[in-house]
Backbone as ProteinMPNN parsed JSONL, in Angstrom:
{"seq_chain_A": "MSRTLVVLTAGLSQPSSTRLLADQLAAAVSAAVGGRGESLDVEVIELRELAGDLATTLTTGGLPTPAVAAARQRVSDADGIIAVTPVFTASYSGLFKMFIDVLDTDSLNGMPVLIAATAGTARHSLVLDHALRPLFAYLRAVVVPTGVFAATEDFGSTGLTERVHRAASELAQQIVAAPTAVQGFLQDEPVRHRNSGNGVGAVRPFAELLAGHTGDGR", "coords_chain_A": {"N_chain_A": [[19.545, 179.218, 102.689], [16.194, 180.292, 102.407], [14.644, 183.425, 102.311], [11.845, 185.663, 102.935], [10.538, 188.474, 101.363], [8.25, 191.045, 101.658], [6.526, 193.331, 99.703], [4.933, 196.321, 100.031], [2.882, 198.311, 98.189], [1.398, 201.349, 97.452], [0.423, 202.658, 95.22], [-1.908, 204.297, 93.03], [-2.523, 204.205, 90.357], [-2.028, 202.426, 87.231], [0.418, 201.827, 84.957], [2.41, 202.906, 87.847], [4.424, 205.421, 89.447], [5.025, 204.807, 92.014], [4.878, 201.987, 92.146], [6.932, 201.472, 90.365], [9.201, 202.428, 91.76], [9.063, 200.711, 93.944], [9.561, 198.23, 92.717], [12.203, 198.619, 91.846], [13.519, 198.838, 94.299], [12.963, 196.307, 95.42], [14.294, 194.61, 93.618], [16.926, 195.42, 94.057], [17.281, 194.72, 96.753], [16.962, 191.952, 96.568], [19.241, 191.312, 95.052], [21.199, 192.111, 96.873], [20.754, 190.415, 99.07], [21.199, 187.977, 97.827], [23.906, 188.296, 97.298], [24.877, 187.843, 99.771], [24.785, 185.192, 100.041], [22.278, 183.967, 100.329], [18.898, 183.115, 99.374], [15.999, 184.899, 98.126], [12.57, 185.275, 98.357], [10.207, 187.22, 96.754], [7.284, 188.941, 97.462], [4.621, 190.788, 96.289], [2.308, 193.147, 97.4], [-0.309, 194.761, 96.142], [-1.876, 197.465, 97.17], [-4.042, 198.896, 96.166], [-5.62, 196.993, 94.998], [-6.837, 195.905, 97.136], [-8.567, 197.763, 98.1], [-11.448, 197.867, 98.313], [-11.878, 195.675, 100.017], [-10.489, 196.513, 102.274], [-12.017, 198.724, 103.086], [-14.396, 197.406, 103.704], [-13.535, 195.773, 105.814], [-12.819, 197.696, 107.759], [-15.268, 198.82, 108.315], [-16.815, 196.908, 109.437], [-16.44, 196.258, 112.082], [-13.789, 195.491, 112.238], [-13.485, 192.897, 111.372], [-11.735, 190.864, 109.281], [-11.804, 190.566, 105.693], [-11.417, 187.637, 103.568], [-9.324, 188.243, 101.74], [-7.979, 190.379, 102.977], [-7.227, 189.142, 105.365], [-5.435, 187.234, 104.368], [-3.436, 188.915, 103.346], [-2.567, 190.16, 105.705], [-1.47, 187.962, 107.018], [0.662, 187.325, 105.325], [2.259, 189.558, 105.695], [2.961, 189.459, 108.468], [4.378, 187.084, 108.487], [6.647, 187.598, 107.047], [10.19, 188.118, 106.362], [11.195, 190.56, 105.973], [10.204, 193.917, 105.087], [9.248, 196.082, 102.464], [7.969, 199.251, 102.204], [6.067, 201.351, 100.32], [4.721, 204.438, 99.469], [2.623, 206.797, 97.745], [2.678, 210.389, 98.041], [0.222, 212.27, 99.646], [-1.266, 215.285, 100.378], [0.935, 216.082, 101.956], [1.6, 213.764, 103.389], [1.5, 210.155, 104.011], [-0.561, 208.117, 101.862], [-4.18, 207.8, 102.053], [-5.082, 205.233, 101.447], [-2.816, 203.675, 101.997], [-2.617, 204.112, 104.788], [-5.031, 202.964, 105.592], [-4.504, 200.234, 105.23], [-2.415, 199.833, 107.077], [-3.881, 200.335, 109.365], [-5.484, 198.07, 109.628], [-3.777, 196.109, 110.381], [-2.558, 193.887, 112.908], [-1.459, 195.079, 116.083], [0.829, 193.844, 116.913], [1.998, 192.798, 114.691], [4.294, 193.617, 113.375], [6.469, 193.401, 115.044], [9.821, 193.874, 115.679], [10.363, 193.713, 112.964], [12.328, 194.065, 110.041], [12.252, 196.972, 108.112], [12.008, 198.858, 105.156], [11.461, 202.098, 104.245], [9.745, 204.102, 101.829], [8.873, 206.68, 99.453], [6.923, 208.436, 96.981], [6.521, 211.374, 94.958], [5.31, 214.311, 93.211], [6.988, 216.441, 93.454], [10.055, 217.531, 94.977], [9.621, 218.829, 97.338], [8.196, 217.386, 99.16], [9.832, 215.605, 100.457], [10.411, 215.304, 103.159], [8.494, 213.691, 104.215], [9.238, 211.104, 104.789], [10.643, 211.087, 107.256], [8.969, 212.557, 108.912], [6.474, 211.355, 108.869], [6.316, 208.557, 107.927], [8.456, 207.149, 109.25], [7.968, 207.568, 112.099], [5.485, 206.241, 112.223], [6.043, 203.493, 111.705], [7.859, 203.054, 113.73], [6.205, 203.234, 115.927], [4.849, 200.829, 115.647], [6.776, 199.108, 116.405], [8.626, 198.22, 114.551], [11.788, 197.613, 112.865], [13.259, 200.084, 111.423], [15.218, 200.724, 108.627], [18.166, 202.817, 108.349], [18.376, 204.394, 105.967], [15.996, 205.983, 104.11], [13.997, 206.116, 101.113], [13.205, 208.569, 98.919], [11.476, 209.652, 96.057], [11.091, 212.039, 93.7], [9.347, 213.113, 90.735], [11.282, 213.947, 88.837], [13.478, 212.556, 89.686], [13.659, 209.936, 88.817], [15.649, 207.708, 87.036], [17.941, 209.025, 87.639], [21.321, 209.279, 88.862], [21.621, 209.767, 91.568], [19.237, 208.778, 92.768], [19.508, 206.049, 92.206], [21.777, 205.431, 93.714], [20.812, 205.87, 96.32], [18.81, 203.929, 96.438], [20.326, 201.532, 96.31], [21.899, 201.772, 98.597], [19.976, 201.782, 100.669], [18.838, 199.292, 100.15], [20.966, 197.564, 100.71], [21.194, 197.95, 103.459], [18.725, 196.924, 104.35], [18.918, 194.27, 103.468], [21.036, 193.376, 105.047], [19.816, 193.412, 107.559], [17.829, 191.486, 107.152], [19.191, 189.057, 106.816], [20.609, 188.906, 109.125], [22.135, 187.38, 111.95], [21.896, 186.315, 115.401], [24.425, 187.588, 117.567], [25.308, 187.273, 120.125], [26.96, 185.243, 122.551], [25.67, 182.167, 123.347], [24.314, 181.678, 126.509], [25.982, 183.388, 127.88], [24.913, 185.899, 127.882], [21.973, 187.329, 129.176], [18.856, 186.379, 127.879], [16.862, 188.61, 126.016], [13.459, 189.618, 126.534], [11.129, 188.574, 124.108], [8.919, 189.999, 121.821], [6.482, 188.454, 120.179], [5.404, 188.139, 116.772], [2.124, 188.743, 115.484], [-0.454, 187.983, 113.358], [-3.076, 188.626, 113.744], [-5.141, 187.166, 112.824], [-5.93, 184.923, 114.173], [-8.024, 182.723, 116.207], [-10.101, 184.41, 118.397], [-8.921, 186.819, 118.023], [-10.494, 188.966, 117.299], [-12.225, 191.047, 119.309], [-15.367, 191.12, 121.034], [-17.728, 193.739, 120.37], [-19.102, 194.859, 122.561], [-17.396, 194.233, 124.664], [-15.134, 195.734, 124.007], [-16.218, 198.283, 124.212], [-16.87, 198.362, 126.914], [-14.329, 198.403, 127.993], [-13.552, 200.995, 127.43], [-15.421, 202.649, 128.716], [-15.405, 201.816, 131.312], [-17.4, 200.924, 132.992], [-18.941, 199.046, 131.798], [-21.272, 199.789, 130.525]], "CA_chain_A": [[18.265, 179.471, 103.36], [15.364, 181.227, 101.658], [13.93, 184.433, 103.094], [10.693, 186.238, 102.25], [10.398, 189.924, 101.382], [6.929, 191.51, 101.232], [6.558, 194.708, 99.212], [3.654, 197.011, 100.089], [2.905, 199.462, 97.301], [0.087, 201.998, 97.541], [0.127, 203.443, 94.031], [-3.317, 204.219, 92.639], [-2.661, 204.009, 88.909], [-1.263, 201.316, 86.655], [1.538, 201.738, 85.922], [2.561, 204.044, 88.745], [5.8, 205.658, 89.874], [5.181, 204.12, 93.296], [5.218, 200.594, 91.86], [8.25, 201.476, 89.726], [10.204, 202.533, 92.817], [8.985, 199.472, 94.729], [10.239, 197.172, 91.96], [13.641, 198.894, 91.884], [13.999, 198.501, 95.639], [12.896, 194.854, 95.59], [15.376, 194.013, 92.834], [18.199, 195.721, 94.723], [17.357, 193.91, 97.967], [17.197, 190.571, 96.124], [20.647, 191.193, 94.686], [22.02, 192.244, 98.076], [20.609, 189.185, 99.848], [21.906, 186.951, 97.058], [25.332, 188.51, 97.496], [25.226, 187.335, 101.092], [24.698, 183.735, 99.997], [20.946, 183.456, 100.606], [17.904, 183.423, 98.359], [14.924, 185.767, 98.609], [11.279, 185.242, 97.67], [9.589, 188.543, 96.813], [5.829, 188.943, 97.321], [4.139, 192.167, 96.174], [0.901, 193.388, 97.733], [-0.823, 196.007, 95.566], [-2.934, 197.855, 98.089], [-5.235, 199.361, 95.448], [-6.454, 195.83, 94.735], [-7.504, 195.575, 98.394], [-9.279, 198.951, 98.58], [-12.8, 197.506, 98.724], [-11.79, 194.782, 101.178], [-10.06, 197.307, 103.425], [-13.173, 199.5, 103.532], [-15.317, 196.463, 104.341], [-12.951, 195.365, 107.102], [-12.857, 198.801, 108.713], [-16.651, 199.198, 108.638], [-17.518, 195.744, 109.993], [-15.883, 195.95, 113.387], [-12.438, 194.966, 112.153], [-13.474, 191.506, 110.912], [-11.088, 190.95, 107.964], [-12.224, 189.731, 104.574], [-10.364, 186.649, 103.27], [-8.172, 188.872, 101.078], [-7.241, 191.145, 103.99], [-6.623, 188.173, 106.28], [-4.277, 186.652, 103.681], [-2.391, 189.939, 103.288], [-2.02, 190.321, 107.057], [-0.627, 186.806, 107.317], [1.894, 187.451, 104.546], [3.07, 190.597, 106.321], [3.527, 189.014, 109.745], [5.28, 185.959, 108.245], [7.788, 188.033, 106.235], [11.484, 188.377, 106.996], [11.476, 191.977, 105.769], [9.135, 194.653, 104.411], [9.449, 197.362, 101.777], [6.694, 199.963, 102.211], [6.181, 202.502, 99.419], [3.455, 205.146, 99.333], [2.644, 208.145, 97.164], [2.415, 211.443, 99.029], [-0.999, 213.047, 99.487], [-1.399, 216.3, 101.423], [2.155, 216.083, 102.777], [1.727, 212.578, 104.218], [1.211, 208.925, 103.294], [-1.907, 208.116, 101.295], [-5.231, 207.203, 102.857], [-5.098, 203.798, 101.177], [-1.705, 203.104, 102.751], [-2.975, 204.143, 106.206], [-6.09, 201.981, 105.803], [-3.91, 198.908, 105.395], [-1.714, 199.819, 108.364], [-4.885, 200.314, 110.428], [-6.079, 196.738, 109.816], [-2.762, 195.195, 110.888], [-2.482, 193.71, 114.349], [-0.401, 195.936, 116.63], [2.03, 193.034, 117.113], [2.354, 192.129, 113.435], [5.596, 194.064, 112.871], [7.476, 193.403, 116.113], [11.181, 193.555, 115.241], [10.421, 193.495, 111.512], [13.121, 195.006, 109.262], [11.399, 197.701, 107.168], [12.574, 199.934, 104.344], [10.388, 203.017, 103.9], [9.984, 204.869, 100.605], [7.718, 207.474, 99.037], [7.029, 209.132, 95.697], [5.708, 212.593, 94.852], [5.611, 215.073, 92.018], [7.988, 217.461, 93.741], [10.973, 217.221, 96.077], [9.201, 219.526, 98.557], [7.565, 216.441, 100.082], [10.804, 214.585, 100.852], [10.431, 215.122, 104.614], [7.447, 212.753, 104.628], [9.86, 209.886, 105.306], [10.999, 211.227, 108.667], [7.898, 213.172, 109.689], [5.251, 210.546, 108.857], [6.501, 207.106, 107.808], [9.341, 206.578, 110.274], [7.256, 207.455, 113.374], [4.417, 205.25, 112.112], [6.581, 202.145, 111.86], [8.457, 202.973, 115.057], [5.091, 202.951, 116.836], [4.537, 199.408, 115.506], [7.972, 198.406, 116.884], [9.431, 197.706, 113.453], [13.168, 198.102, 112.811], [13.33, 200.829, 110.167], [16.618, 200.922, 108.247], [18.498, 204.245, 108.396], [18.171, 205.109, 104.705], [14.706, 205.946, 103.425], [14.154, 206.504, 99.708], [12.162, 209.439, 98.364], [11.694, 209.897, 94.632], [10.231, 212.955, 92.968], [9.23, 212.728, 89.328], [12.532, 214.177, 88.106], [14.556, 211.708, 90.206], [13.747, 208.642, 88.149], [16.715, 207.648, 86.041], [19.104, 209.78, 88.088], [22.341, 208.541, 89.609], [21.363, 209.947, 92.993], [18.21, 207.831, 93.205], [20.095, 204.706, 92.139], [22.671, 205.272, 94.866], [19.995, 205.746, 97.527], [18.149, 202.624, 96.371], [21.273, 200.468, 96.644], [22.308, 201.92, 99.991], [18.864, 201.316, 101.503], [18.686, 197.851, 99.927], [22.041, 196.897, 101.44], [20.854, 197.998, 104.877], [17.634, 195.982, 104.606], [19.444, 192.913, 103.283], [21.831, 193.047, 106.229], [18.878, 193.109, 108.631], [17.087, 190.254, 106.836], [20.028, 187.861, 106.986], [21.377, 189.023, 110.365], [22.016, 186.307, 112.95], [22.308, 186.774, 116.733], [25.871, 187.524, 117.757], [25.625, 186.999, 121.528], [27.324, 183.861, 122.85], [24.596, 181.561, 124.127], [24.63, 181.354, 127.891], [26.749, 184.444, 128.532], [24.065, 187.067, 128.026], [20.588, 186.995, 129.463], [17.989, 186.6, 126.729], [15.889, 189.675, 126.134], [12.104, 189.16, 126.228], [10.795, 188.75, 122.697], [7.51, 190.202, 121.489], [6.247, 187.681, 118.976], [4.502, 188.741, 115.792], [0.783, 188.176, 115.437], [-1.177, 188.512, 112.204], [-4.408, 189.073, 114.134], [-6.146, 186.326, 112.176], [-6.239, 183.75, 114.972], [-9.264, 182.684, 116.969], [-10.062, 185.309, 119.549], [-8.24, 188.077, 117.707], [-11.49, 190.022, 117.231], [-12.96, 191.122, 120.56], [-16.742, 191.601, 120.875], [-17.841, 195.192, 120.479], [-19.511, 195.21, 123.92], [-16.208, 194.146, 125.514], [-14.304, 196.894, 123.695], [-16.896, 199.46, 124.747], [-16.728, 198.321, 128.363], [-12.967, 198.798, 128.315], [-13.404, 202.432, 127.319], [-16.284, 203.368, 129.658], [-15.018, 201.43, 132.666], [-18.512, 200.397, 133.777], [-19.643, 198.031, 131.034], [-22.51, 200.29, 129.925]], "C_chain_A": [[17.485, 180.526, 102.59], [14.616, 182.154, 102.607], [12.775, 184.988, 102.266], [10.641, 187.744, 102.46], [9.002, 190.278, 100.872], [7.029, 192.989, 100.876], [5.141, 195.27, 99.25], [3.735, 198.244, 99.204], [1.505, 200.043, 97.2], [-0.208, 202.907, 96.355], [-1.309, 203.242, 93.581], [-3.519, 203.943, 91.161], [-1.844, 202.803, 88.466], [-0.894, 201.662, 85.215], [1.61, 202.983, 86.799], [4.027, 204.199, 89.119], [6.068, 204.96, 91.208], [5.564, 202.663, 93.08], [6.595, 200.504, 91.203], [9.349, 201.544, 90.774], [10.23, 201.257, 93.658], [9.729, 198.333, 94.026], [11.752, 197.369, 91.962], [14.23, 198.51, 93.236], [14.022, 196.988, 95.856], [14.021, 194.158, 94.837], [16.727, 194.233, 93.505], [18.357, 194.903, 95.995], [17.617, 192.454, 97.615], [18.655, 190.343, 95.773], [21.54, 191.241, 95.917], [21.931, 191.002, 98.954], [21.331, 188.037, 99.152], [23.407, 187.067, 97.218], [25.823, 188.047, 98.849], [24.996, 185.83, 101.198], [23.341, 183.144, 100.321], [20.001, 183.861, 99.489], [16.753, 184.207, 98.977], [13.695, 185.592, 97.729], [10.603, 186.585, 97.861], [8.09, 188.421, 96.544], [5.35, 190.391, 97.336], [2.658, 192.217, 96.529], [0.519, 194.763, 97.192], [-2.032, 196.434, 96.388], [-4.183, 198.353, 97.373], [-6.161, 198.205, 95.125], [-7.223, 195.391, 95.974], [-8.404, 196.699, 98.888], [-10.68, 198.614, 99.087], [-12.8, 196.633, 99.966], [-11.374, 195.539, 102.432], [-11.221, 198.131, 103.98], [-14.176, 198.601, 104.252], [-14.821, 196.052, 105.717], [-13.09, 196.459, 108.149], [-14.275, 199.169, 109.135], [-17.475, 198.022, 109.15], [-16.873, 195.305, 111.299], [-14.506, 195.337, 113.357], [-12.359, 193.514, 111.729], [-12.917, 191.467, 109.5], [-11.773, 190.078, 106.92], [-11.127, 188.698, 104.316], [-9.124, 187.269, 102.633], [-7.331, 189.661, 102.064], [-6.551, 190.205, 104.96], [-5.373, 187.557, 105.661], [-3.126, 187.646, 103.62], [-1.759, 190.152, 104.662], [-1.092, 189.169, 107.418], [0.701, 186.902, 106.592], [2.828, 188.484, 105.17], [3.727, 190.082, 107.595], [4.504, 187.854, 109.587], [6.565, 186.36, 107.527], [9.055, 188.156, 107.059], [11.89, 189.833, 106.847], [10.363, 192.606, 104.954], [9.719, 195.861, 103.687], [8.084, 198.029, 101.707], [6.845, 201.252, 101.407], [4.802, 203.142, 99.238], [3.634, 206.421, 98.51], [2.318, 209.153, 98.26], [1.132, 212.17, 98.653], [-1.108, 214.002, 100.668], [-0.28, 216.185, 102.453], [2.287, 214.881, 103.695], [1.486, 211.331, 103.36], [-0.25, 208.938, 102.836], [-2.913, 207.484, 102.245], [-5.3, 205.703, 102.674], [-4.003, 203.091, 101.965], [-2.056, 203.028, 104.238], [-4.095, 203.147, 106.51], [-5.511, 200.587, 106.02], [-3.171, 198.806, 106.729], [-2.722, 199.697, 109.503], [-5.511, 198.938, 110.643], [-5.044, 195.713, 110.276], [-2.889, 195.055, 112.401], [-1.312, 194.542, 114.88], [0.889, 195.174, 116.898], [2.538, 192.396, 115.823], [3.742, 192.483, 112.927], [6.671, 194.103, 113.95], [8.85, 192.981, 115.592], [11.348, 193.343, 113.753], [11.339, 194.512, 110.837], [12.25, 195.654, 108.178], [12.198, 198.778, 106.457], [11.409, 200.813, 103.916], [10.757, 203.826, 102.664], [8.708, 205.605, 100.219], [8.0, 208.129, 97.698], [6.129, 210.363, 95.726], [6.116, 213.337, 93.592], [6.702, 216.095, 92.211], [8.827, 217.081, 94.951], [10.578, 217.911, 97.376], [8.609, 218.573, 99.597], [8.543, 215.411, 100.649], [10.828, 214.32, 102.358], [9.368, 214.154, 105.109], [8.037, 211.477, 105.228], [10.093, 209.977, 106.803], [9.874, 211.791, 109.524], [6.653, 212.3, 109.789], [5.535, 209.049, 108.883], [7.347, 206.517, 108.929], [8.654, 206.512, 111.649], [6.154, 206.397, 113.358], [4.944, 203.843, 112.353], [7.317, 201.972, 113.188], [7.385, 202.653, 116.091], [4.738, 201.462, 116.811], [5.728, 198.52, 115.863], [8.728, 197.695, 115.758], [10.844, 198.269, 113.552], [13.358, 198.768, 111.451], [14.791, 201.108, 109.825], [16.913, 202.416, 108.135], [18.168, 205.015, 107.119], [16.764, 204.896, 104.179], [14.901, 206.463, 102.011], [12.945, 207.326, 99.27], [12.49, 209.703, 96.906], [10.645, 210.859, 94.096], [10.247, 212.547, 91.494], [10.551, 212.855, 88.59], [13.673, 213.282, 88.574], [14.729, 210.403, 89.44], [14.756, 208.682, 87.007], [17.97, 208.373, 86.464], [20.066, 208.893, 88.868], [22.086, 208.615, 91.105], [20.327, 208.968, 93.52], [18.75, 206.412, 93.216], [20.989, 204.438, 93.339], [21.88, 205.089, 96.153], [19.298, 204.389, 97.578], [19.104, 201.524, 96.814], [21.758, 200.566, 98.093], [21.214, 201.405, 100.931], [18.685, 199.813, 101.373], [19.746, 197.061, 100.683], [21.738, 196.856, 102.928], [19.739, 197.012, 105.214], [18.11, 194.544, 104.476], [20.244, 192.473, 104.501], [20.929, 192.68, 107.399], [18.174, 191.774, 108.402], [17.916, 189.018, 107.144], [20.8, 187.87, 108.299], [21.094, 187.852, 111.295], [22.431, 186.856, 114.297], [23.81, 186.595, 116.939], [26.265, 187.206, 119.205], [25.952, 185.525, 121.721], [26.281, 183.274, 123.779], [25.086, 181.241, 125.538], [25.389, 182.442, 128.619], [25.929, 185.712, 128.733], [22.639, 186.616, 128.293], [19.724, 187.325, 128.263], [17.011, 187.726, 127.013], [14.494, 189.109, 125.85], [11.744, 189.513, 124.795], [9.294, 188.957, 122.541], [7.257, 189.513, 120.163], [5.267, 188.409, 118.054], [3.174, 187.993, 115.765], [0.031, 188.807, 114.279], [-2.529, 189.088, 112.587], [-5.512, 188.225, 113.549], [-6.6, 185.147, 113.026], [-7.568, 183.85, 115.679], [-9.116, 183.577, 118.193], [-9.387, 186.628, 119.263], [-9.214, 189.247, 117.681], [-12.314, 190.004, 118.506], [-14.365, 191.635, 120.305], [-16.826, 193.096, 121.116], [-18.206, 195.616, 121.892], [-18.32, 195.193, 124.873], [-15.298, 195.341, 125.285], [-14.894, 198.147, 124.311], [-16.742, 199.536, 126.261], [-15.341, 198.775, 128.8], [-12.759, 200.291, 128.271], [-14.235, 203.169, 128.371], [-15.94, 203.045, 131.096], [-16.147, 200.858, 133.489], [-19.351, 199.388, 133.017], [-20.905, 198.513, 130.377], [-22.269, 200.813, 128.516]], "O_chain_A": [[18.048, 181.536, 102.168], [14.026, 181.706, 103.59], [12.729, 184.808, 101.049], [10.694, 188.228, 103.591], [8.614, 189.861, 99.781], [7.549, 193.793, 101.65], [4.249, 194.754, 98.576], [4.562, 199.126, 99.438], [0.545, 199.332, 96.902], [-1.009, 203.834, 96.474], [-1.867, 202.155, 93.727], [-4.591, 203.49, 90.759], [-1.068, 202.24, 89.239], [-1.766, 201.777, 84.354], [0.952, 203.987, 86.526], [4.784, 203.227, 89.111], [7.199, 204.57, 91.495], [6.466, 202.152, 93.743], [7.342, 199.56, 91.46], [10.327, 200.801, 90.692], [11.299, 200.781, 94.038], [10.442, 197.564, 94.67], [12.504, 196.4, 92.067], [15.311, 197.925, 93.307], [14.981, 196.449, 96.407], [14.633, 193.223, 95.354], [17.571, 193.337, 93.521], [19.457, 194.437, 96.292], [18.405, 191.787, 98.285], [19.243, 189.325, 96.138], [22.523, 190.505, 96.004], [22.936, 190.58, 99.525], [21.992, 187.225, 99.799], [24.109, 186.057, 97.268], [27.023, 187.876, 99.064], [25.01, 185.263, 102.29], [23.242, 181.942, 100.567], [20.255, 184.815, 98.753], [16.554, 184.186, 100.192], [13.766, 185.74, 96.509], [10.438, 187.046, 98.99], [7.677, 187.867, 95.524], [5.634, 191.135, 98.275], [1.858, 191.43, 96.023], [0.956, 195.792, 97.706], [-3.094, 195.818, 96.301], [-5.282, 198.243, 97.916], [-7.368, 198.405, 94.99], [-8.156, 194.593, 95.877], [-8.953, 196.605, 99.986], [-11.057, 199.034, 100.181], [-13.62, 196.822, 100.865], [-11.852, 195.242, 103.527], [-11.394, 198.228, 105.195], [-14.737, 198.981, 105.28], [-15.596, 195.99, 106.672], [-13.439, 196.182, 109.296], [-14.469, 199.764, 110.195], [-18.694, 198.126, 109.282], [-16.777, 194.11, 111.58], [-14.081, 194.723, 114.336], [-11.27, 192.941, 111.722], [-13.558, 191.986, 108.586], [-12.261, 188.99, 107.227], [-10.008, 188.867, 104.802], [-8.001, 186.872, 102.943], [-6.102, 189.622, 102.0], [-5.406, 190.445, 105.342], [-4.366, 187.376, 106.344], [-1.97, 187.271, 103.819], [-0.542, 190.307, 104.766], [-0.053, 189.372, 108.047], [1.748, 186.599, 107.163], [4.046, 188.305, 105.174], [4.932, 190.254, 107.78], [5.364, 187.649, 110.443], [7.482, 185.547, 107.408], [9.011, 188.28, 108.282], [12.817, 190.295, 107.511], [9.659, 191.916, 104.216], [10.57, 196.571, 104.222], [7.133, 197.432, 101.201], [7.637, 202.128, 101.755], [3.835, 202.462, 98.895], [4.687, 207.055, 98.574], [1.744, 208.796, 99.289], [0.961, 212.624, 97.522], [-1.049, 213.58, 101.823], [-0.52, 216.192, 103.66], [3.011, 214.951, 104.688], [1.292, 211.426, 102.148], [-1.068, 209.688, 103.369], [-2.54, 206.722, 103.137], [-5.547, 204.97, 103.632], [-4.236, 202.026, 102.537], [-1.823, 202.003, 104.879], [-4.104, 202.546, 107.585], [-5.971, 199.847, 106.889], [-3.291, 197.802, 107.431], [-2.45, 199.029, 110.5], [-6.02, 198.661, 111.729], [-5.396, 194.562, 110.535], [-3.282, 195.998, 113.088], [-0.294, 194.69, 114.204], [1.938, 195.788, 117.092], [3.421, 191.539, 115.865], [4.316, 191.738, 112.133], [7.687, 194.778, 113.779], [9.019, 191.857, 115.12], [12.383, 192.839, 113.319], [11.156, 195.713, 111.034], [11.586, 194.952, 107.415], [12.965, 199.515, 107.076], [10.467, 200.328, 103.29], [11.916, 204.192, 102.467], [7.607, 205.21, 100.603], [9.152, 208.349, 97.324], [5.114, 210.394, 96.422], [7.14, 213.031, 92.981], [7.286, 216.571, 91.238], [8.352, 216.383, 95.848], [11.147, 217.605, 98.424], [8.528, 218.912, 100.777], [8.113, 214.436, 101.265], [11.221, 213.235, 102.789], [9.336, 213.825, 106.295], [7.411, 210.841, 106.076], [9.775, 209.043, 107.54], [9.824, 211.536, 110.728], [5.851, 212.483, 110.705], [5.048, 208.343, 109.766], [6.984, 205.488, 109.499], [8.75, 205.48, 112.313], [5.917, 205.732, 114.366], [4.355, 203.082, 113.121], [7.391, 200.861, 113.713], [7.628, 201.889, 117.025], [4.369, 200.897, 117.84], [5.686, 197.309, 115.643], [9.392, 196.685, 115.992], [11.078, 199.268, 114.231], [13.59, 198.092, 110.449], [15.523, 201.666, 110.642], [16.007, 203.201, 107.854], [17.728, 206.163, 107.183], [16.378, 203.776, 103.843], [15.868, 207.174, 101.738], [11.815, 206.839, 99.254], [13.644, 209.948, 96.557], [9.459, 210.534, 94.045], [11.069, 211.734, 91.073], [10.91, 211.978, 87.805], [14.726, 213.243, 87.937], [15.819, 209.83, 89.418], [14.721, 209.557, 86.142], [18.967, 208.352, 85.743], [19.669, 207.888, 89.457], [22.308, 207.643, 91.827], [20.505, 208.389, 94.592], [18.475, 205.651, 94.144], [20.963, 203.348, 93.912], [22.23, 204.253, 96.986], [19.209, 203.772, 98.639], [18.727, 200.669, 97.616], [21.998, 199.545, 98.737], [21.5, 200.675, 101.88], [18.413, 199.13, 102.361], [19.453, 196.001, 101.237], [21.994, 195.85, 103.59], [19.795, 196.339, 106.243], [17.744, 193.692, 105.285], [20.139, 191.326, 104.936], [21.23, 191.752, 108.149], [17.949, 191.017, 109.347], [17.396, 188.038, 107.676], [21.567, 186.945, 108.569], [19.957, 187.393, 111.411], [23.243, 187.78, 114.352], [24.39, 185.586, 116.538], [27.426, 186.903, 119.478], [25.308, 184.658, 121.131], [26.029, 183.804, 124.862], [26.131, 180.618, 125.726], [25.445, 182.436, 129.849], [26.205, 186.505, 129.634], [22.16, 185.644, 127.709], [19.832, 188.408, 127.689], [16.412, 187.8, 128.085], [14.355, 188.215, 125.014], [12.023, 190.617, 124.327], [8.495, 188.181, 123.066], [7.769, 189.946, 119.131], [4.422, 189.185, 118.501], [3.112, 186.784, 115.99], [-0.109, 190.029, 114.22], [-3.08, 189.925, 111.873], [-6.691, 188.517, 113.745], [-7.541, 184.443, 112.658], [-8.171, 184.921, 115.747], [-8.128, 183.5, 118.923], [-9.284, 187.476, 120.15], [-8.843, 190.379, 117.992], [-13.033, 189.037, 118.758], [-14.554, 192.498, 119.448], [-16.104, 193.653, 121.943], [-17.69, 196.618, 122.387], [-18.23, 196.023, 125.777], [-14.751, 195.904, 126.234], [-14.172, 198.976, 124.864], [-16.518, 200.606, 126.826], [-15.181, 199.436, 129.826], [-11.901, 200.822, 128.977], [-13.805, 204.208, 128.871], [-16.142, 203.861, 131.994], [-15.905, 200.35, 134.583], [-20.368, 198.919, 133.529], [-21.577, 197.722, 129.715], [-23.203, 201.274, 127.86]]}, "name": "protein", "num_of_chains": 1, "seq": "MSRTLVVLTAGLSQPSSTRLLADQLAAAVSAAVGGRGESLDVEVIELRELAGDLATTLTTGGLPTPAVAAARQRVSDADGIIAVTPVFTASYSGLFKMFIDVLDTDSLNGMPVLIAATAGTARHSLVLDHALRPLFAYLRAVVVPTGVFAATEDFGSTGLTERVHRAASELAQQIVAAPTAVQGFLQDEPVRHRNSGNGVGAVRPFAELLAGHTGDGR"}
């Protein structure tokens, strides 16, 4: 069975350390999924290539451009996500947050996610637990226990390689996991289905949104 992994990378330069880390993680997850007897299709979304489309989407009432709509669909259809951002001002980048802001709130329900970040110094390593993990928890994603932070001096180190493979193994396990409950013996839990937000009716009229906030329709 073939699975799909979507890699979100928010590096601003080309090449970038963010994309380098994203590629290392994707390769490790592919190997780990392959070791479990399944194949993996990897799709990379370079968020810097969507910068103009993201700005247009956010300033036109949330109506996505074709490029943003396609990216949202790829995310909600994935079997797993790797999300990698550079650190700016002790948090994820504005470009990364712009993309998260255009996702439907149900697009990541139960989605296995591996979080990662890059920075020039190890002082920013807490960004994984203070910023990224709460963000994806809010979207009801299943964030694997091991996050991967890489400062400039970490690249090429044994420690980074070990963290990459540990996180990749955890994500691979989530991607290929099958339900273990015996059918009929346990009551099925209600499932929140994923929604890309691209369907008809996904964009509510501005007047309706405004009425919901004021309570009187004015």
